[in-house]
N, C-alpha and C positions, 0 to 999 in steps of 0.2 A: 278612217280619218288618220292622216299621218301626224304624229306628235313629235315636235322638235324642240321641246323645252329642255332646259339645262338640268332640271331636277324632276324626280318622280312626282313630287307634290304639285309642281307647276303643270305637268302633263295631266294629272288627275283632275285639277281644277278646270282645264280646258275640256276634258272628257265630260265632266258633269254639265258644263254649259251646253254642249252639243249632243248629249246622249240621246235625246228624242229623235235625232236626225240620222243616226249612224247605226251600222250593224256590227262593226268591229273596228279595232284601232291597230295602227302600226306604231310600235315603239321604236323610234330611231335612236338606238342606244349610242350611235356615234356622235349625237348632239349632247349627250349627258356630260356633266362634269365628271372628272376622273373618279372621284370617290362615289358618285352616284351610279356609275356604271357597274360597280361591284354589287349593287342592290337590285339589279334588273330582275333577278329571279322572283322578287316579291310582287312585281307589277301585276301579273294576271289576277292574283287573288284580290288585290286592291281595286283593280279596274272593274271586275265583275262583268266582263264582256269578252268575247273572243279576241285574242291578241296575236299579232304578227311581230316577231322579233327581227329587226334588221340592224346590222352593224355595217354601214356602207363605207367602202373605201373611197378615198379622195378621187382615185382614177375613174370611179364609177359615179361621181357626182356627190359623194358623201364627205364626211369630215374625219374619218378615221385614217390616221397617218402612221400609226405604229405598225410593227411588223405583223406578218401572218401568224406567227407563233402566239403572240399576245392576243390576237383576235380569236384564234382557236380556243384559247383558255377562256376568253370572255363568253363565247358561245357555250362552252362546256359548263361554266358556272351557272349560266342562265337556264340551261336545259336540264341540269342535274337535280337530284333529290325530288324526283317526280312525286306528285301527290296522287293518292288514289282517286281523289276528286279531280277529274281531268279539266274542269273549268278553272282550276287554280294553276294549270300549266299553260305554257304558250301553245296556242292552237296551231300556229304556223311559224315557220322560220324561213328566212330568205338566205339562200346560198347561191352565190354567183356560179356561172357555168364552169369556171375553172377552179372552184373551191370544192374539192372532194376529200373529205376526212371520214373514212369508213366508220370510226367509232362514233362520231357525231351523227352520221346518217343512221346508224343502227340505234342510237339512243332516241332519235326523233321517231323512228318507226316503233320502237318499244313503248314510247310514252304517248303515242297517238298524236304526235305533232307532224303535220303535213309540211313537206318541203316545197317552197316556191323556188324553182330553179331559174335564175334570172340572168339576162344579158342586157347590158346598157351601152349605148353609144351617145355620149353627150354632145357630139359635134356633127354627126352625119346620120343619114337615114340607113336603115337596115333592109336589105333586099331579100327576096325569096323567103318571105316570112313563114309560109306554110311548111317549107322544108326545114327551116331553122327550128320551128317548134318540135318537129319530129326528132331532130338531132338532140334537142334539150331534154326531151322526155325519156329518161332512162328507165323509168318504171311507172306503172299506173298510179303510184302513190304520190308522184310529184306533179306540181302545177307549173308548167313552163311560162315564163314571163319575158316579153321582149319590149324594151322601151328605147326610143331613139329620138334624136332631135331632127325634125324635118328641115330641109332647106327651102321648101316651097309647099304650097297646098297640093301640088301634084304628088308629093311623097305621101301625104295623108290619104289621098285618093287611092294610091296604089295599095296602101295598107287595107283599106276597105275592100278593094278588088281581091286581094289575097285572102282575106277573111271569108269571102263568099265561098271559098273552096272547102272551108272547115265544117265538120259535122258536129263536133262536141263543144262543150262549154267549159272544159277544164284547161283554160289557158288565160293569159292576160296580155293584151296588146295595147300599147300606149304610144302615141306620138306626143312628144313633150312640147312645151312652149305655147305661145299664143296661137300659132298656126294649127297646133294639134288639139285644140279644144274640142272639136267634134268627136275625137276618139274617146273622150271622157263622157261627154253627154250622150253619145250613142253607143255606149258599151254593149247594150243588148244587140245592136246590129253587128257588132264585131264578135258576138257570142262570148263575151268576156265573163270570166268567173266573178270579177269585181272591178270596181273603179276606185281611184284614189282621190281624196280631197284633203283639205287642210283648214284649220281655223283661220279666219281672217285676222285674228289677233296675233298670230304667230306663224307667218309663212315667209318672213323675209329671207330665211336661209335657203328656201327652196322655191323662191319666186320664179326662177327660170324654168321650172317644171310646168307652169301653167295650171296649177291647181285652182279649182273653185272652192268656196267654203261650203260645208254641208247644208247650211240653211238655204243658200241660193240654189243648190242642186235640187233640193226638195220643194221649196216654196215657189221658185220661178220656173224650174224645168220639170218638176214632178217626176224626178229621175226614177223612182221605184215603180212608176206606172208605165215606163217606156219598155216595150217588148218588140219582138221581131215583126209584129203586125202593125206597129205604130207608124202612122203617116208622118213624114218629115217635111217641114217647111223651114225657111230661114231667111237671114239677111246677110248680104255680102257688101263689103266696102273695105276701105283702107285709109287710116289705120284701124278704124272701128274700135276705138278705145272705150267708148261709152255709147250704149244704146238702150232705150227703154222699150223697144219693140218686142223683145221676148216676153216681158211682163204682160204687155197688152194682148198679144196673140195667145200665149199659153193660158192666161186667165179666161180668154174667150173659149178655148177648147174645153177647159174644165167646166165652164158654165153651160156649154151645149152637150157635155158628155161625149165629146169627140176624142177618139184615141189618136192624138196627134201631138207633136212637139215642134217648137220653133226655136232654132238655134243660130248663133252667130257663125258665119263662115268667113274668116278673115283672109284676104289675099290682095296683093297689089295688082294682080292680073285677073280681070273679070272672066276671061275665058276659062281659067282654072276653076273658078267657082261654078260655072255652068257644067264643066266636065264632072266635078265632084257631085253636083246635083244629079246628073245622069247616072253615075255609078251607084249612088246611095238610094236612088229612086225618088228623089224629091220632085214634087209637081208644082211647087210655088216658091218664088224667091223674091224677097224685097231687095232693092238695089239702092245704095246710098253713096255718099262721097267716097271715091271720086270716079265712080263707074257709070253714072247715069246716061252719059252720051256714048261711051265706048261700048256699052252692052248691046247697043243696036246692031253691032256687027255680029252678034252671036245668036240672033233670033231668026225665025223663019217668017214671022208675021208681025205686023204692027197695027194697033187700033188707030182710029182717026185722031184721037187726042195726042197720041205719041207723034204722029206725022205732023200735027199742027205745032206742037211744042218743040219737038226735036230732041227729046230726052225721055227716058223711061225710069220709073222707080219700082216697077212690078213686072215679074215674069210668071206666066202660067203655062204649064205644059199640058197640051191636050192632043190626043191621038199621035203622040210621039213628036210633036212640034212645039217649040217654045214661042209663045206670043207675048209681045211687049205691050204693057198698059202704062198709063200715067195717072195715078190718083193724087199726085202732089198738087196739080192744078185745082181740082175741085176741093181737095182738102184744105188747101191754102185759102181758097175763096171763102169757104165756110168760116175758117178761123179769122180771116180778115174782117168779114162783115160782123162777126161777133165782137171783135175788138173795137171797130169804129162805131158800131151801133147804127149803121146805115144800110140801105138797100142796094146802093151802088156808090161809085166814087166820082160821079159826074161833077166836074168843076175842080177836082182835087189835083194838086201837083205833087208827084211822088218821085222819090229817089230810090232807085234799085241799086244796091251795093253788091257788085259781083256780076259775072256773066257766065257762070257754069251751069250744070244741069239743073240745080235748084232754081237759079235765077231765071232760067228759061220758063219754068212752070209759073214762077211769080209774075214774069212779064206777061205771059198769056192771060193770067187771071186779072192783072191790073188793066190790060187792054179790054178784056171782056166786061170789066166794071166801069168802063168809059172814062178812065183817068188819063191825064197827060203825065209823061214820065221822062226821066233821064237815067240812063244806065251808066254807072261808074265801074271801071275795072282797071286793074294794074296794066293788063295788056290791052291797049286802046283799040286795036283792031277787033278784038272779041267784043268789046263794048259796042263798037260801031255795027258789027254784024248783027248782034241781038237787037239793038235799037232800030235799025233799018227795017227789020221784020215787022215792027209794029208802029212805025212812024214816030218813034221816040227820039230824044236827043241822046248824045253820048258825051262822056267826059272821062278823062283819065283819072284813076284813083291814085293819088300821089303817095310816095313813100316818105316824103318829108313835107313840112308845112307848105301850103300852097294857097295863096289868096284867091287865085283864079278858081280852083276847085271848090274852095269854101263859098265863093260867091255864087257859083252854079248850084251848089247844094242848098244854099239859102233860098234860091229861086224855087227849088223843088222840095220844100221842107214841110209841106202839110203832113206828109207821112214819109218816113224813112224806113225802108225795108232792107235789113241786113241779111244777105244770103250766103256769105262766105263761111269758112270754118274758123276764121280768125276770132279768137276769144273762147273757143271750145276748151273746156276743162281748165279754164284759167280763173283763179280767184284773186289775182294780183290787181293792184290799182291800174287804172287806164294808162296805156302807153302805146307807142307806135307799133309794138309787136303784138298787142292783143286787142286793140281798138281800131277797126278799119277806117273810122272817120275821126281819128285823133286830132286832125287839123281843123275841125269844125267846132265852133263855140255854140252850144245849144242856148236858146233863148227861153225855153220853158213852154213855148207854144207848139213845138213839134210833137208828133206822135211817132214812136219808134217801135217797130216790130222786128225782133231778132229771131230768126228761125232756129237758132241754137236753143237747146233746152237743158244741156248739162255744161255749166252750172245753170240753175234756174234764173240767176241774175248774172249776166255777163258784165265785163268791165264797162262796155259802152252803155249798157242799160243802167248800170249804177250811176254813171256820170250824168246821163240824161235825166234820170229820175231825181237826182239831187238838185237839179235846176228847176224841177217842176213839170217835166214832160210826162205824158202818159206813156207807159212802156208795157211791152208784152213779150214773152218768149215764144218758142215754137212748139210748146207742148200740145196746144189745141190743134195745130196743123198735124202733128204726129198722130193724135187721136183720130181726127177725121179721115186722113188718108189711110190710116191703119184699119179703120172700120171697113172701108171699101176693099182694101186688100183681103181682109178676112173673108168677105163675101165672095171675092173672086177665087180664093183658095178653096173654100169649103162649100159654097152654095148656100150658106146660112147668113142671115143678117146678124151683125154683132150683138 
């Protein structure tokens, strides 16, 4: 766990909070107050856990801006006066590839402190990783570390491809930022010596690195159980800022004693996600916004439901071929009937907000349940295209108040189903930017189902509920479609 507090006491408090989840800590002395830096030598004895000392320069993504002479003295003070009890010394120290001070290296060797020999590129990917590791490893006592900022998921895929050439586990490979999250979660697949995390309470200074907190690593992703034989599944989408699917699937694997892990694979290009899955050996992939339609260009087969709906939220690889499934339709149907308390929607008039991949599954379900509906969408041609498939009406979703749209929505107001991403991650009051039907005045008689589940109550849900409408978010849809995905991935019922 990386510690970036400004004082030793602050760092020790964070260590105590997360101690059950971690194996060692990295003291980022470049974040310490000037007077606290002089006390770094005391930290290992106080921490009572193996410690890595890092004094990162600004050019390498740190906060140390003084000269190399002063930094050398800082390292010397922190490593000197070694205790006969090695647990009271720094177990590791991070020296960059261009930082070679023989006296410090000799001291580290004499005191049993292993050197992490690191190279960082905060702006670009690093190529030829296997060869770079060899260049960094000047002795068997050093652990080479390569960390870079990928431009795309393709750069992360290449990192895994390069790692497949490696035989040992005495190295650290990291792709930073949100795109690089798989390199942290699948450290075992990269044959990494360790992975880095940080307290959720104190990571604003290194937020661009893409760290998870140690509790999430352990409780959600069961990080310490992941090994080279672990099966990998995941979810892809963009921006994929929030998803509860990893908790659902990973809890299922744990409950069934299956050696598997389910991870987010963020990318704006769904083809990159499929290529990543191929390189890593994934055999199951959930697909979410905004890839549910585009992903059909990447598969070899489609099941009947996908062909009927025109979108897919689930890929399964069998005999080397990706096959597309859609569990959104059946999952939404189950969630919708639970919400309405009915066996079908015969006689209901329903508004479907949106015309994307999720809306296609919703429209299929609404038609199967015998309802009449109207599809609303900002791009009217897409609304018409989806509506015509099922004999529904179509209406433009306005960007400003519209009495015409409000009148049509009122006509189809028994049930309003919100399928867009508008309102996701928003806790602000309702507005035109976070409420897709801001132009409509609820009467209290409507039922509203918003397929978003983060936040649990979206701005439009809050507004409708305040008038007396019965509202529901998309968590049940997530659960029901996820249970089907789990069975497709593992062959086991959730």
